[in-house]
Backbone bond lengths (Angstrom), bond angles and torsions (degrees), N, CA, C in turn:
res aa  C-N    CA-C-N  psi(-1)  N-CA   C-N-CA  omega(-1)  CA-C   N-CA-C  phi
1 M - - - 1.470 - - 1.530 109.20 -
2 N 1.313 116.95 142.36 1.462 121.65 179.88 1.524 110.90 -56.01
3 T 1.349 116.69 133.38 1.475 120.51 -176.95 1.524 112.27 -62.23
4 Q 1.339 118.06 -31.70 1.460 120.31 178.14 1.523 110.94 -66.11
5 I 1.333 116.36 -38.04 1.466 120.76 178.58 1.526 109.90 -66.74
6 I 1.353 116.09 -41.81 1.466 120.31 178.31 1.530 110.51 -61.04
7 S 1.342 116.74 -44.68 1.465 120.58 179.15 1.518 111.29 -61.56
8 L 1.334 116.75 -40.81 1.464 120.72 179.33 1.522 110.38 -64.84
9 M 1.328 116.91 -42.01 1.472 120.66 179.17 1.519 110.85 -63.10
10 N 1.336 116.38 -42.38 1.467 119.95 178.22 1.513 111.75 -64.46
11 L 1.338 116.53 -39.23 1.453 120.83 179.70 1.522 110.82 -65.10
12 I 1.334 116.78 -42.52 1.462 121.00 177.53 1.520 110.28 -61.23
13 R 1.339 116.21 -42.10 1.457 120.04 179.79 1.531 110.96 -63.28
14 L 1.321 117.40 -39.18 1.457 121.04 178.65 1.519 112.00 -64.46
15 F 1.339 117.17 -43.51 1.463 119.86 179.14 1.530 110.93 -66.81
16 Q 1.323 117.07 -35.66 1.462 119.94 176.21 1.517 110.09 -63.56
17 F 1.323 116.67 -39.04 1.454 122.09 178.68 1.530 110.55 -63.41
18 K 1.339 116.65 -42.45 1.468 120.04 179.27 1.523 110.81 -65.40
19 R 1.334 117.28 -40.90 1.462 120.69 178.39 1.525 110.45 -62.29
20 F 1.326 114.97 -38.41 1.459 120.07 179.45 1.522 111.04 -59.62
21 F 1.328 117.11 -44.42 1.454 120.34 -177.66 1.524 112.37 -71.28
22 K 1.314 117.42 -25.39 1.459 119.27 177.20 1.526 111.58 -63.63
23 Q 1.326 116.67 -22.18 1.464 121.32 -177.34 1.522 112.36 -85.88
24 L 1.324 117.67 -5.69 1.454 120.49 -176.75 1.523 111.42 -69.36
25 D 1.324 115.19 143.30 1.452 120.75 173.88 1.522 107.89 -89.93
26 K 1.327 116.67 103.36 1.466 120.55 -177.90 1.537 108.13 -82.34
27 N 1.323 115.73 93.14 1.455 120.04 -174.27 1.521 112.49 -95.69
28 T 1.321 116.96 22.43 1.457 120.67 175.13 1.519 108.31 -129.18
29 D 1.309 116.89 153.04 1.466 119.47 -179.08 1.523 112.17 -82.99
30 G 1.329 116.79 -6.30 1.455 119.34 177.79 1.512 114.18 81.46
31 F 1.325 117.58 3.10 1.462 119.58 -175.74 1.526 113.00 -113.69
32 S 1.315 117.35 14.38 1.457 120.55 173.84 1.519 108.51 -118.03
33 H 1.313 116.42 145.57 1.455 119.84 -178.51 1.527 110.11 -64.32
34 S 1.292 115.42 139.12 1.451 120.33 174.18 1.522 108.67 -60.56
35 K 1.336 117.03 145.87 1.463 119.58 178.56 1.524 111.53 -65.79
36 Y 1.342 115.78 -13.29 1.456 119.13 179.54 1.524 112.22 -89.77
37 L 1.308 117.60 -6.11 1.463 120.81 175.46 1.526 107.57 -91.27
38 I 1.310 115.27 80.94 1.464 120.66 -173.18 1.522 109.78 -105.67
39 E 1.322 115.06 156.96 1.457 121.54 -175.55 1.533 112.66 -88.00
40 E 1.311 119.33 -13.78 1.456 122.65 -163.69 1.526 114.01 -51.68
41 D 1.313 117.57 -48.01 1.459 120.72 -173.53 1.526 112.70 -102.44
42 I 1.313 117.61 13.56 1.460 120.91 -177.56 1.523 109.80 -97.13
43 N 1.308 116.65 119.85 1.461 121.79 179.46 1.526 108.70 -89.38
44 R 1.315 116.11 84.10 1.461 119.60 -176.42 1.530 111.71 -68.57
45 N 1.299 118.06 -28.50 1.466 119.48 177.74 1.521 110.69 -59.94
46 F 1.335 116.00 -38.20 1.464 120.10 178.11 1.520 111.35 -77.55
47 L 1.331 116.54 -47.56 1.462 120.33 -171.81 1.523 113.20 -71.46
48 E 1.326 117.44 -26.81 1.453 119.71 -176.24 1.537 112.77 -105.59
49 R 1.324 117.13 0.79 1.458 118.50 174.37 1.523 108.38 -67.20
50 E 1.319 117.21 152.77 1.469 119.15 -179.70 1.524 109.96 -72.23
51 N 1.320 115.26 117.24 1.451 120.63 -179.94 1.527 110.18 -70.26
52 K 1.330 115.81 141.25 1.465 120.49 -178.02 1.526 112.33 -62.78
53 K 1.351 117.42 -18.79 1.459 121.53 179.98 1.529 112.69 -95.90
54 L 1.325 117.24 -0.62 1.462 120.27 -173.21 1.533 111.63 -58.84
55 N 1.304 117.49 -55.13 1.470 119.89 -177.59 1.523 111.56 -64.25
56 F 1.329 115.91 -34.67 1.461 120.75 177.62 1.521 110.44 -59.38
57 Y 1.345 116.87 -45.65 1.467 119.72 -178.50 1.529 112.43 -79.34
58 L 1.310 117.59 -28.70 1.467 118.89 172.70 1.526 109.71 -61.28
59 D 1.326 116.43 -40.11 1.468 120.52 177.43 1.522 110.89 -66.46
60 K 1.330 116.63 -44.66 1.466 120.09 -179.55 1.524 111.15 -59.86
61 I 1.320 115.63 -44.93 1.458 120.40 -178.79 1.522 111.08 -65.69
62 S 1.335 116.05 -34.30 1.466 119.40 -178.16 1.523 112.10 -63.00
63 F 1.325 117.39 -23.00 1.457 120.81 -179.41 1.530 112.81 -88.88
64 L 1.337 116.58 -7.32 1.453 119.47 177.16 1.520 109.59 -76.29
65 E 1.327 115.87 151.38 1.461 120.44 177.06 1.527 108.23 -85.12
66 S 1.314 116.99 111.62 1.459 121.02 179.96 1.520 109.16 -164.08
67 N 1.341 116.19 146.19 1.464 119.28 177.38 1.523 111.66 -92.04
68 N 1.325 115.95 -0.17 1.459 119.36 176.83 1.523 109.28 -157.38
69 R 1.314 115.76 136.82 1.463 120.61 -179.22 1.524 109.13 -124.67
70 W 1.331 115.14 66.70 1.465 120.62 -177.97 1.525 112.07 -59.05
71 L 1.311 117.26 -26.83 1.463 120.58 -177.13 1.524 112.16 -55.81
72 Q 1.320 116.89 -27.88 1.459 119.89 -178.45 1.525 111.80 -57.09
73 T 1.341 116.74 -30.95 1.463 120.96 -179.11 1.520 111.60 -61.14
74 N 1.325 116.71 -36.82 1.461 121.79 -176.05 1.526 113.27 -106.45
75 L 1.312 117.44 -3.90 1.455 120.83 -166.26 1.518 113.23 -56.50
76 N 1.315 118.17 -47.25 1.466 120.27 -176.77 1.523 111.34 -61.23
77 Q 1.335 116.69 -45.45 1.464 120.39 179.88 1.525 111.20 -65.34
78 F 1.336 117.15 -41.32 1.463 120.15 179.54 1.532 110.70 -63.24
79 L 1.329 117.10 -39.99 1.460 120.51 177.95 1.528 110.94 -60.25
80 N 1.322 116.28 -43.96 1.461 119.99 -179.10 1.529 112.12 -69.64
81 I 1.324 116.23 -41.47 1.466 120.35 -178.96 1.528 111.16 -65.68
82 L 1.328 116.25 -40.03 1.464 120.84 -175.27 1.523 113.50 -88.18
83 E 1.311 117.44 -9.64 1.465 120.54 -176.39 1.533 113.09 -54.55
84 P 1.347 119.64 -44.71 1.475 118.90 179.51 1.533 113.36 -68.06
85 L 1.340 117.37 -14.57 1.461 121.93 -177.11 1.517 112.34 -103.36
86 K 1.323 116.39 6.85 1.456 120.89 -168.07 1.524 113.49 -55.92
87 N 1.323 118.32 -36.19 1.454 120.77 -176.08 1.530 113.40 -98.44
88 N 1.318 116.61 2.54 1.462 120.43 -179.70 1.526 111.34 -73.40
89 K 1.325 115.92 154.52 1.457 120.70 170.47 1.521 107.55 -82.78
90 M 1.331 116.67 109.70 1.462 122.15 -172.01 1.526 110.44 -111.83
91 N 1.309 115.55 128.88 1.466 121.08 168.60 1.521 107.25 -95.90
92 I 1.325 116.47 117.13 1.462 121.90 -172.46 1.524 110.30 -115.75
93 L 1.320 115.60 139.38 1.463 122.28 171.27 1.518 107.71 -117.81
94 E 1.328 116.22 127.16 1.464 121.20 177.73 1.516 109.10 -117.81
95 L 1.317 116.57 119.20 1.466 122.48 177.90 1.528 107.76 -103.24
96 G 1.316 116.03 107.33 1.458 121.61 -175.44 1.507 110.07 96.72
97 S 1.334 116.91 91.18 1.467 120.92 -174.52 1.519 113.60 -104.09
98 Y 1.336 116.36 -20.99 1.466 122.53 178.40 1.525 110.06 52.43
99 Q 1.317 118.79 -113.69 1.471 121.49 -175.41 1.531 113.14 -106.31
100 G 1.332 115.66 13.07 1.455 119.91 168.94 1.507 117.84 90.11
101 V 1.316 118.70 8.22 1.469 120.00 -177.17 1.531 110.80 -66.04
102 S 1.327 117.06 -48.18 1.464 119.62 -178.97 1.518 111.38 -67.19
103 A 1.328 117.67 -40.13 1.469 120.32 178.00 1.526 110.66 -61.41
104 F 1.327 116.36 -41.28 1.464 120.50 176.65 1.525 110.38 -57.99
105 F 1.325 116.54 -45.62 1.461 120.46 -179.56 1.532 111.11 -60.96
106 F 1.328 117.36 -48.70 1.462 119.84 -178.68 1.528 111.55 -59.30
107 L 1.325 116.70 -44.80 1.460 120.56 -178.19 1.533 111.98 -68.90
108 D 1.323 116.58 -35.82 1.458 120.25 -177.96 1.522 111.38 -76.57
109 Y 1.327 116.66 -42.63 1.470 120.61 -175.91 1.525 111.73 -78.47
110 L 1.323 116.10 -40.06 1.466 121.31 178.68 1.526 107.33 -99.11
111 E 1.304 116.23 85.04 1.459 121.99 -165.81 1.525 114.15 -66.50
112 N 1.324 117.43 -20.50 1.471 120.70 179.67 1.524 112.34 -102.95
113 S 1.313 116.12 19.00 1.464 120.77 -173.98 1.522 112.90 -93.45
114 K 1.334 114.18 160.65 1.456 123.18 168.71 1.523 107.09 -126.06
115 I 1.331 116.63 148.21 1.460 119.16 -176.99 1.524 111.32 -136.69
116 K 1.326 114.86 141.64 1.453 122.19 169.51 1.524 107.32 -109.30
117 C 1.327 116.38 123.22 1.462 122.52 -177.96 1.520 109.65 -108.61
118 V 1.334 116.34 126.08 1.456 121.91 -178.14 1.523 109.26 -119.30
119 D 1.333 116.25 124.14 1.471 120.46 178.07 1.522 108.97 -161.91
120 C 1.331 116.11 149.75 1.471 121.44 176.11 1.528 108.73 -84.87
121 F 1.299 116.56 75.21 1.460 120.48 -176.54 1.524 112.13 -66.08
122 D 1.329 118.10 -25.06 1.465 120.74 -178.20 1.524 112.34 -63.79
123 I 1.326 117.41 -23.52 1.468 120.87 179.08 1.530 109.71 -66.71
124 H 1.316 115.97 -40.09 1.474 121.72 177.72 1.529 107.55 -132.04
125 P 1.331 117.71 81.71 1.473 121.98 -175.16 1.520 114.36 -53.16
126 N 1.329 116.95 -30.58 1.460 119.41 -179.90 1.525 111.59 -60.91
127 N 1.353 115.86 -31.28 1.458 119.42 179.42 1.526 111.60 -63.37
128 L 1.318 116.93 -37.05 1.458 120.01 179.42 1.526 110.85 -66.25
129 D 1.321 116.97 -39.55 1.464 120.38 177.44 1.526 110.78 -61.19
130 I 1.329 115.63 -43.78 1.461 119.93 179.62 1.529 110.29 -68.15
131 F 1.329 115.74 -41.05 1.465 121.25 177.26 1.529 110.48 -55.39
132 K 1.334 115.81 -45.83 1.468 120.62 -179.06 1.525 111.32 -64.75
133 K 1.316 117.49 -38.17 1.466 120.23 178.74 1.527 110.74 -65.64
134 N 1.336 115.64 -44.78 1.460 119.50 -177.09 1.519 112.62 -68.16
135 L 1.329 116.55 -28.56 1.468 120.48 -176.92 1.528 111.88 -114.11
136 N 1.310 115.26 24.26 1.460 120.92 -174.61 1.529 112.74 -53.31
137 K 1.335 117.78 -41.32 1.466 121.63 -175.94 1.527 112.55 -67.84
138 Y 1.346 116.57 -17.59 1.463 119.71 -177.20 1.529 113.28 -100.61
139 F 1.339 116.39 -13.71 1.463 118.93 178.91 1.527 109.16 -66.14
140 N 1.322 114.36 146.76 1.471 121.58 -177.86 1.525 112.19 63.70
141 T 1.333 116.22 25.34 1.463 121.27 170.96 1.521 107.56 -120.83
142 E 1.312 115.88 163.65 1.463 120.02 -179.13 1.524 112.38 -76.30
143 R 1.311 117.32 -3.72 1.463 120.28 -178.04 1.519 113.26 -83.79
144 L 1.319 118.84 -15.56 1.460 121.55 -174.83 1.525 111.34 -132.10
145 E 1.349 115.42 127.85 1.458 121.97 171.39 1.530 107.54 -125.87
146 V 1.317 116.48 132.60 1.462 121.56 -176.12 1.528 109.19 -116.62
147 Y 1.332 115.77 130.26 1.459 122.25 179.05 1.523 108.53 -119.02
148 N 1.328 114.98 107.87 1.455 121.36 -178.34 1.528 108.49 -87.94
149 E 1.319 115.93 80.32 1.458 121.89 -175.94 1.526 109.46 -167.25
150 S 1.311 115.36 172.19 1.460 119.99 177.23 1.525 109.79 -74.50
151 T 1.315 116.52 160.71 1.460 119.66 176.62 1.531 110.17 -64.44
152 L 1.336 116.70 -34.16 1.460 120.49 177.44 1.519 110.77 -59.94
153 S 1.326 116.12 -45.82 1.457 120.89 177.99 1.523 110.93 -63.66
154 F 1.327 116.60 -42.07 1.467 120.96 -179.46 1.525 110.86 -61.22
155 F 1.336 116.46 -47.66 1.457 120.23 -178.59 1.526 112.07 -66.84
156 S 1.339 116.60 -30.83 1.464 120.24 -177.00 1.525 112.43 -65.91
157 K 1.337 116.51 -18.30 1.462 119.92 -177.44 1.521 112.97 -81.97
158 G 1.293 115.99 -5.20 1.461 118.69 177.06 1.508 111.68 139.81
159 L 1.326 115.77 139.76 1.445 121.98 179.45 1.520 108.93 -112.37
160 K 1.313 116.20 117.17 1.456 120.82 178.84 1.521 107.85 -104.80
161 E 1.333 115.34 100.07 1.452 119.36 -175.95 1.524 111.06 -65.06
162 N 1.329 115.34 147.22 1.465 122.64 179.11 1.538 111.70 56.64
163 S 1.323 116.00 48.54 1.471 121.29 -176.17 1.518 113.91 -104.72
164 Y 1.341 117.75 -28.14 1.464 120.26 -169.37 1.531 111.65 -117.73
165 D 1.339 113.88 143.83 1.467 121.14 176.09 1.524 111.08 -87.85
166 L 1.326 115.90 -25.94 1.466 121.40 -176.03 1.523 108.61 -147.36
167 I 1.330 116.37 130.33 1.457 121.07 176.81 1.520 108.54 -129.51
168 Y 1.334 115.07 127.53 1.462 121.96 179.47 1.524 107.70 -109.51
169 V 1.335 116.77 117.62 1.462 122.07 -175.03 1.523 109.31 -106.49
170 D 1.339 115.54 110.42 1.475 120.59 -178.02 1.530 109.37 -155.53
171 A 1.332 116.30 45.39 1.471 120.22 -178.11 1.532 109.07 -99.15
172 G 1.342 117.90 -122.53 1.457 120.24 179.83 1.521 111.31 -60.19
173 H 1.347 116.54 148.87 1.459 120.75 -175.86 1.527 114.00 -112.20
174 G 1.327 117.79 5.55 1.455 120.33 172.44 1.514 110.12 -78.20
175 Y 1.317 117.06 156.99 1.471 121.01 -175.69 1.521 112.14 -54.52
176 L 1.324 117.84 -50.17 1.468 120.89 -176.32 1.521 111.76 -65.52
177 D 1.318 116.95 -38.21 1.456 120.23 177.82 1.529 111.03 -62.87
178 V 1.330 115.77 -47.00 1.464 120.04 -175.66 1.523 111.08 -67.95
179 I 1.344 117.54 -46.37 1.465 119.65 -176.71 1.522 110.65 -64.83
180 T 1.326 117.29 -35.51 1.464 120.34 177.53 1.524 110.86 -67.48
181 D 1.336 116.29 -44.60 1.462 119.92 178.84 1.530 111.30 -62.00
182 L 1.330 116.37 -40.69 1.459 119.68 -179.72 1.523 111.31 -65.23
183 Y 1.310 115.77 -44.99 1.461 121.01 -176.31 1.523 111.32 -62.59
184 Y 1.317 116.78 -51.26 1.459 119.75 -176.15 1.524 112.38 -76.33
185 S 1.314 117.54 -27.87 1.457 119.59 173.54 1.523 110.48 -66.16
186 Y 1.310 115.88 -44.08 1.460 120.56 -175.85 1.532 111.39 -63.38
187 L 1.325 116.30 -35.62 1.459 119.72 176.35 1.526 111.28 -59.75
188 Q 1.333 116.49 -31.24 1.458 120.97 -175.64 1.527 113.54 -95.23
189 L 1.321 116.28 -3.25 1.457 120.68 -179.96 1.531 110.13 -80.70
190 K 1.319 116.42 136.53 1.457 121.08 178.33 1.529 110.76 -71.24
191 I 1.327 115.67 157.43 1.456 119.52 170.20 1.524 108.06 -61.25
192 N 1.328 116.60 134.75 1.469 125.47 -174.64 1.527 112.38 73.02
193 G 1.350 116.96 5.80 1.449 120.23 173.38 1.518 110.95 -76.52
194 L 1.330 115.44 159.98 1.461 121.45 -178.50 1.524 110.65 -108.01
195 M 1.337 116.08 142.55 1.457 121.21 172.26 1.525 107.86 -122.82
196 L 1.317 115.67 123.88 1.464 122.92 -179.74 1.521 108.14 -101.45
197 L 1.309 116.98 115.51 1.461 122.92 -175.42 1.527 107.77 -107.75
198 D 1.306 116.02 107.41 1.461 119.95 -171.49 1.523 111.63 -86.26
199 D 1.342 114.75 161.15 1.470 124.17 169.72 1.521 114.58 68.10
200 Y 1.328 117.72 27.87 1.467 119.90 177.42 1.528 111.42 -61.22
201 L 1.308 116.64 -35.58 1.471 120.76 -179.59 1.524 112.39 -107.81
202 W 1.322 115.94 19.90 1.458 119.55 -176.69 1.523 111.33 -67.11
203 Y 1.324 115.13 133.62 1.463 120.73 173.35 1.511 107.63 -146.97
204 E 1.294 116.76 125.39 1.462 120.60 -178.00 1.526 109.52 -132.83
205 G 1.333 115.88 108.32 1.458 120.37 178.42 1.521 111.44 57.12
206 K 1.320 116.23 -124.94 1.463 121.95 -177.91 1.525 112.56 -104.36
207 V 1.323 115.80 13.87 1.467 118.56 -176.92 1.523 108.78 -82.40
208 V 1.319 115.74 62.40 1.457 121.17 -174.92 1.523 111.30 -67.91
209 D 1.325 117.74 -39.42 1.458 120.73 -175.70 1.520 111.80 -59.92
210 L 1.329 117.07 -36.69 1.460 119.70 -179.86 1.520 110.26 -67.19
211 N 1.326 116.42 -44.38 1.453 120.12 178.21 1.521 110.16 -61.93
212 K 1.325 115.37 -43.06 1.461 119.73 -179.90 1.518 110.30 -61.74
213 G 1.319 116.52 -38.74 1.454 119.68 -178.98 1.509 112.22 -62.77
214 V 1.331 117.11 -43.75 1.461 120.82 -178.82 1.517 110.20 -66.55
215 R 1.315 115.89 -51.84 1.460 118.88 -175.03 1.524 111.46 -66.54
216 L 1.310 116.83 -42.36 1.458 120.33 -179.61 1.528 110.50 -63.78
217 A 1.315 116.92 -41.27 1.465 120.01 179.27 1.529 110.74 -63.71
218 I 1.342 116.85 -43.71 1.458 119.60 178.75 1.517 110.83 -63.72
219 N 1.335 117.09 -45.88 1.458 120.25 178.58 1.522 111.65 -59.11
220 D 1.337 116.39 -46.25 1.462 120.27 -179.51 1.523 111.34 -62.25
221 F 1.326 115.72 -43.92 1.461 119.47 -179.69 1.529 110.81 -61.69
222 L 1.328 117.02 -47.57 1.456 120.57 -177.22 1.517 111.57 -64.64
223 E 1.310 116.36 -34.90 1.463 119.52 178.33 1.524 110.97 -65.87
224 R 1.336 117.09 -44.61 1.462 120.85 -176.54 1.522 112.26 -75.07
225 A 1.328 116.81 -29.44 1.467 120.28 -179.82 1.529 111.39 -94.61
226 N 1.319 117.35 11.94 1.456 121.76 -176.61 1.529 111.10 -55.18
227 G 1.329 114.55 135.62 1.457 120.04 -179.53 1.515 113.22 98.63
228 T 1.332 116.57 -9.35 1.465 119.88 -178.78 1.526 112.10 -108.96
229 Y 1.322 117.75 -0.24 1.458 120.91 -175.73 1.527 110.46 -144.97
230 K 1.318 114.55 167.28 1.457 122.38 172.08 1.515 107.64 -124.32
231 V 1.319 117.09 132.65 1.464 120.61 177.07 1.524 108.73 -77.01
232 I 1.324 115.82 119.55 1.460 121.65 178.91 1.522 110.69 -88.52
233 Y 1.320 115.51 -39.37 1.469 120.20 -178.23 1.511 109.82 -159.24
234 F 1.305 116.57 145.41 1.457 118.99 164.22 1.519 109.91 -144.15
235 G 1.290 113.16 140.94 1.454 123.65 179.82 1.503 104.34 -169.08
236 Y 1.332 116.64 -121.52 1.462 118.56 173.86 1.524 109.99 -64.12
237 S 1.319 116.10 -34.36 1.461 121.85 174.27 1.525 108.64 -115.81
238 V 1.329 115.09 166.11 1.459 121.69 174.46 1.527 107.15 -121.19
239 V 1.326 116.05 132.18 1.459 120.85 178.40 1.522 108.23 -121.95
240 I 1.326 116.17 126.63 1.457 120.33 179.00 1.521 110.23 -125.42
241 K 1.331 115.48 152.74 1.462 122.31 173.12 1.525 107.99 -111.68
242 K 1.307 116.76 128.88 1.461 121.98 178.93 1.525 109.12 -77.94
243 I 1.322 117.28 124.49 1.457 120.32 -178.10 1.523 112.52 -109.53
244 K 1.341 117.15 -15.27 1.461 119.65 172.72 1.519 109.14 -163.74
245 N 1.326 115.00 160.29 1.460 119.88 179.97 1.518 110.54 -77.50
246 F 1.318 115.99 153.91 1.461 119.65 168.37 1.516 108.52 -115.74
247 E 1.325 115.31 153.37 1.452 120.38 176.26 1.520 108.34 -80.46
248 A 1.322 116.66 133.09 1.464 120.64 -177.60 1.518 111.25 -58.26
249 T 1.339 117.24 -42.28 1.469 120.10 -178.98 1.521 110.27 -66.96
250 Q 1.319 116.63 -37.36 1.456 121.14 178.88 1.524 110.33 -65.29
251 F 1.332 116.36 -39.68 1.458 121.90 178.52 1.531 110.35 -62.02
252 R 1.332 116.37 -45.41 1.463 119.56 179.91 1.525 111.18 -66.39
253 N 1.325 116.47 -38.21 1.456 119.79 179.95 1.512 111.67 -63.31
254 N 1.339 116.38 -32.90 1.466 119.96 177.60 1.512 110.94 -60.30
255 F 1.333 117.71 -33.40 1.464 120.94 179.02 1.513 111.80 -72.02
256 K 1.328 116.86 -22.47 1.457 120.00 -176.40 1.532 111.86 -86.19
257 E 1.335 116.08 -14.02 1.463 119.02 -177.79 1.516 111.64 -67.78
């Protein structure tokens, strides 16, 4: 089938998915933990202990050119979670790359990894310049692919299920943006793959709606996908491991109940 036709079909499916979520009755304020974010199997003693590489990477990040280093909030937990995977060959998808700090960390810490970075750099062209400076050593190598577009556009080009070992979701922060990114990312995550969901506890000034959108979307997603994942960690971020696939139609039907 012609690739343009396939892209158009995927794009139509994505817009239909967004329209579907607009019809949901959001009967939660988004500020209470989902009942599926439970502590039982989370080893906080391990995940929150100070990683021996923490100061090393805090120093490395400090030398990057960036006006914000949000990664520091999650850095210790990410180091501990990814430590057993350090030498694995990892296919990584990053939604929302900003100025490249997190992508730099993934590529540097996971030395055998490859990453696809998706961000609308055209909105703030200066970010792309900074991104290129921070990741200069990886440009023109097979370890880094950059997609200067929205996540919607990226997903519309084709969904390859069970493609990624690690997906970092930190793009749009509105409810519809986040729930769409989570849904289509999860379809492409491998069994036993990890998904890092950032900004679950984010609060900035009076921008309550943005925080509500992120948390509510994560809570809704985890509720509907319940039984297909294991919660590895939750705090400022939420980290889950996919333990089995869900059927897309079954997932949507759960929202209709």
